[in-house]
C-alpha positions as CSV (number, residue, x, y, z in Angstrom):
1,X,243.1,63.5,105.4
2,X,239.9,64.7,107.1
3,X,238.5,62.0,109.4
4,X,236.2,64.1,111.7
5,X,233.6,66.6,110.6
6,X,231.9,68.8,113.2
7,X,229.0,70.9,112.0
8,X,227.3,73.8,113.8
9,X,223.6,73.5,113.7
10,X,221.6,76.8,113.7
11,X,222.8,79.0,110.9
12,X,225.0,76.3,109.4
13,X,223.5,72.8,108.9
14,X,219.9,74.1,109.4
15,X,218.5,76.5,106.8
16,X,216.5,79.6,107.9
17,X,213.4,77.5,108.2
18,X,215.1,75.2,110.7
19,X,215.3,72.3,108.2
20,X,218.1,70.1,106.8
21,X,218.1,69.9,103.0
22,X,218.3,66.6,101.2
23,X,221.4,67.9,99.5
24,X,223.1,68.4,102.9
25,X,221.9,65.0,104.2
26,X,223.2,63.2,101.1
27,X,226.6,64.9,101.5
28,X,226.9,63.9,105.1
29,X,226.0,60.2,104.3
30,X,228.6,60.2,101.6
31,X,231.2,61.6,104.0
32,X,230.4,58.9,106.5
33,X,230.6,56.2,103.8
34,X,234.1,57.5,103.1
35,X,235.0,56.7,106.7
36,X,234.6,60.2,108.2
37,X,233.1,60.6,111.7
38,X,230.4,63.3,111.5
39,X,228.9,65.1,114.4
40,X,227.0,68.3,115.2
41,X,228.6,70.9,117.5
42,X,225.9,73.1,118.9
43,X,225.1,75.5,121.6
44,X,221.7,73.8,121.9
45,X,220.9,71.6,124.8
46,X,221.2,67.9,124.2
47,X,217.4,67.4,124.2
48,X,217.0,70.2,121.7
49,X,219.7,68.7,119.4
50,X,218.5,65.1,119.8
51,X,215.8,65.2,117.0
52,X,218.5,66.2,114.5
53,X,220.9,63.6,115.7
54,X,218.3,60.9,115.4
55,X,217.2,62.2,111.9
56,X,220.8,62.1,110.6
57,X,221.7,58.8,112.3
58,X,225.2,60.3,113.0
59,X,228.1,57.9,113.7
60,X,229.7,60.1,116.4
61,X,228.4,61.5,119.7
62,X,226.7,64.8,119.6
63,X,228.6,67.9,120.9
64,X,226.0,69.9,122.8
65,X,225.7,72.7,125.3
66,X,228.6,74.5,123.5
67,X,230.9,71.5,124.2
68,X,229.9,70.8,127.9
69,X,228.2,67.4,127.0
70,X,229.2,64.7,124.5
71,X,226.5,62.1,124.2
72,X,225.2,59.6,121.6
73,X,221.8,60.3,120.2
74,X,220.7,56.7,119.7
75,X,221.9,55.2,123.0
76,X,222.0,58.2,125.3
77,X,225.5,57.0,126.3
78,X,227.5,59.9,127.8
79,X,231.0,60.2,126.5
80,X,232.1,63.3,128.5
81,X,230.4,66.0,130.6
82,X,231.5,69.1,132.5
83,X,229.4,70.3,135.5
84,X,229.3,73.7,137.0
85,X,229.8,73.7,140.8
86,X,226.7,74.9,142.8
87,X,228.6,77.7,144.5
88,X,229.5,79.1,141.1
89,X,225.9,78.8,139.9
90,X,224.8,80.8,142.9
91,X,227.2,83.5,142.0
92,X,226.0,83.5,138.4
93,X,222.4,83.8,139.6
94,X,223.3,86.6,141.9
95,X,225.0,88.6,139.1
96,X,222.2,87.9,136.7
97,X,219.4,88.8,139.2
98,X,221.1,92.1,140.1
99,X,221.2,93.0,136.4
100,X,217.6,92.0,136.0
101,X,218.3,89.0,133.8
102,X,216.2,85.8,133.6
103,X,218.3,82.7,134.1
104,X,217.8,79.2,132.5
105,X,219.5,76.2,134.0
106,X,220.3,73.1,131.9
107,X,220.4,70.1,134.1
108,X,220.1,66.2,133.9
109,X,223.2,65.3,131.8
110,X,222.7,61.6,132.5
111,X,219.2,61.7,130.8
112,X,217.9,63.7,127.9
113,X,218.2,67.0,129.9
114,X,215.8,69.4,131.5
115,X,215.5,73.2,131.2
116,X,214.7,74.9,134.5
117,X,213.6,78.5,135.1
118,X,212.0,80.5,137.9
119,X,210.9,83.7,136.2
120,X,210.5,85.3,132.8
121,X,210.2,89.1,132.7
122,X,207.2,90.5,130.9
123,X,209.5,92.5,128.6
124,X,211.8,89.6,127.8
125,X,209.8,88.6,124.7
126,X,212.7,86.7,123.1
127,X,213.0,84.4,126.1
128,X,209.2,83.9,126.2
129,X,209.3,82.8,122.6
130,X,212.3,80.5,123.2
131,X,210.5,78.6,126.0
132,X,207.4,78.3,123.8
133,X,209.6,76.9,121.0
134,X,211.3,74.4,123.3
135,X,207.9,73.1,124.5
136,X,206.6,72.8,121.0
137,X,209.8,71.0,119.9
138,X,209.3,68.2,122.5
139,X,205.6,67.7,122.1
140,X,204.5,64.9,124.4
141,X,207.7,65.3,126.4
142,X,207.3,69.0,126.9
143,X,206.5,68.6,130.6
144,X,209.7,66.7,131.4
145,X,211.7,68.9,129.0
146,X,210.9,72.3,130.5
147,X,210.2,72.9,134.2
148,X,209.1,76.1,136.0
149,X,210.3,76.1,139.6
150,X,209.7,78.5,142.5
151,X,213.4,79.3,143.0
152,X,216.4,78.0,141.1
153,X,218.7,78.2,144.0
154,X,216.5,75.9,146.1
155,X,216.8,73.0,143.6
156,X,220.6,73.1,143.0
157,X,221.3,70.2,145.4
158,X,218.8,68.0,143.5
159,X,220.5,68.0,140.1
160,X,223.7,68.5,138.1
161,X,223.9,71.7,136.0
162,X,225.7,71.7,132.6
163,X,225.2,75.3,131.8
164,X,223.4,78.5,132.7
165,X,222.1,80.9,130.1
166,X,220.6,84.4,129.8
167,X,219.0,85.8,126.7
168,X,217.3,88.9,125.4
169,X,217.8,91.9,123.2
170,X,221.3,92.6,121.9
171,X,222.2,95.8,123.8
172,X,221.3,94.7,127.3
173,X,222.8,91.3,126.8
174,X,226.1,92.9,125.6
175,X,226.2,94.8,128.9
176,X,225.4,91.7,131.0
177,X,228.1,89.7,129.2
178,X,230.7,92.3,130.3
179,X,229.5,92.2,133.9
180,X,229.5,88.4,133.9
181,X,233.1,88.3,132.5
182,X,234.2,90.9,135.0
183,X,232.7,89.3,138.1
184,X,233.2,85.6,137.4
185,X,236.5,85.8,135.6
186,X,238.2,82.3,135.1
187,X,235.5,80.5,137.1
188,X,233.5,80.0,134.0
189,X,233.6,80.2,130.2
190,X,231.2,82.8,128.8
191,X,230.1,82.4,125.2
192,X,227.7,84.5,123.2
193,X,225.6,83.8,120.1
194,X,224.4,87.0,118.4
195,X,221.5,87.2,115.9
196,X,221.6,90.9,115.0
197,X,218.7,90.6,112.5
198,X,216.5,89.2,115.2
199,X,217.8,91.6,118.0
200,X,218.5,88.5,120.0
201,X,221.6,87.4,122.0
202,X,222.1,84.2,123.9
203,X,224.7,84.2,126.7
204,X,225.9,80.7,127.6
205,X,227.9,80.3,130.9
206,X,229.8,77.0,130.9
207,X,232.4,75.3,133.1
208,X,235.8,76.8,132.4
209,X,237.0,73.7,130.6
210,X,234.0,73.6,128.2
211,X,233.8,75.0,124.7
212,X,233.1,73.6,121.2
213,X,236.8,73.8,120.5
214,X,237.7,71.8,123.6
215,X,235.0,69.2,122.8
216,X,236.0,68.8,119.2
217,X,239.7,68.3,120.3
218,X,238.5,65.8,122.9
219,X,236.5,63.8,120.4
220,X,239.5,63.9,118.0
221,X,241.8,62.6,120.7
222,X,239.4,59.7,121.6
223,X,239.7,58.6,118.0
224,X,243.5,59.2,117.9
225,X,243.1,62.1,115.4
226,X,245.0,65.3,115.2
227,X,243.8,68.8,114.3
228,X,244.8,68.3,110.7
229,X,242.3,65.4,110.5
230,X,239.5,67.7,111.6
231,X,237.1,69.9,109.6
232,X,234.6,72.2,111.2
233,X,231.9,74.6,110.0
234,X,230.2,77.4,111.7
235,X,228.7,80.9,111.6
236,X,228.8,82.6,115.0
237,X,231.1,83.6,117.9
238,X,230.5,80.4,119.8
239,X,232.1,78.5,116.9
240,X,235.4,80.5,117.0
241,X,237.4,78.1,119.2
242,X,236.6,75.1,117.1
243,X,237.3,77.0,113.9
244,X,240.7,78.0,115.3
245,X,241.5,74.5,116.3
246,X,240.6,72.6,113.1
247,X,243.0,72.0,110.3
248,X,240.1,72.8,107.9
249,X,237.9,75.6,109.1
250,X,234.9,76.7,107.0
251,X,232.7,79.7,107.6
252,X,229.2,79.9,106.2
253,X,228.4,82.7,103.7
254,X,225.9,84.0,106.3
255,X,228.5,84.1,109.1
256,X,228.9,87.2,111.2
257,X,230.9,89.9,109.3
258,X,233.6,90.0,112.1
259,X,234.3,86.3,111.4
260,X,234.2,86.6,107.6
261,X,237.0,89.1,107.9
262,X,239.3,86.4,109.2
263,X,241.5,85.4,106.2
264,X,242.6,82.1,107.7
265,X,239.2,80.5,107.4
266,X,237.7,79.1,104.2
267,X,234.2,80.2,103.2
268,X,231.3,78.5,101.6
269,X,227.7,79.4,100.5
270,X,225.0,80.3,103.0
271,X,222.9,77.9,105.1
272,X,220.1,78.5,102.6
273,X,222.3,77.6,99.6
274,X,223.5,74.1,100.8
275,X,226.8,75.6,101.9
276,X,227.5,72.5,104.1
277,X,227.2,70.1,101.1
278,X,229.4,72.4,98.9
279,X,232.2,72.4,101.5
280,X,231.9,68.6,102.1
281,X,232.2,68.1,98.3
282,X,235.3,70.3,98.1
283,X,237.3,69.2,101.1
284,X,236.2,65.6,101.8
285,X,234.6,64.0,98.7
């Protein structure tokens, strides 16, 4: 019996306008009423996922930063967190800078989180848009949510970093991903989220023990559940580990073609067709 449901956010629970349909909301409420723990498992930073967690009033901690931070939306209680050592961060920054990448640091896991950056290249339009979006999302809290600093390396001793990211067009980010994997090896976990139609790739660099799969398994264990009690839904590469872990793994109809080729996963309708609600109805209700 399914007792834990973990939903990816962008491309899964959220439609292409960034909204949660009433149909999906109602399905989630009904699952919770049936005794199922429901959470989101997202690559978003905690602060960026917080509005959704509060809107849905979820009964489980949010899985954010691709699994590096488990934290309740309502109380800000931290359940589990993984931190990247400063020496490793310096190495990540060195590799990224040599490539010409613009790094973002996600820090302050004890609070709501802060996004730190020291430069954004003129040609990196996707990153410029992302920072603008993040500031708009947090409105009155924009100043405490997104900080520009003179040099990222200089502030490492002042904070704890949950993850580092680089983003940009698909082709250069694919090259940077290979370089990061080659140079950093087992020191970190490198995850990518690819949006081909937007020509945008997000590279998340996490502690080696952090992923959505590890976090979902951790949350299941805390509630004395096994993989067969877990259902997950996703659409992108950073969902793969949790899809492989769960007893019931469901891909969105809009998932990447490489994932949809995997016969062991169930499929549902797209994120614009209430695919989440359909799968909840089928497997839980």
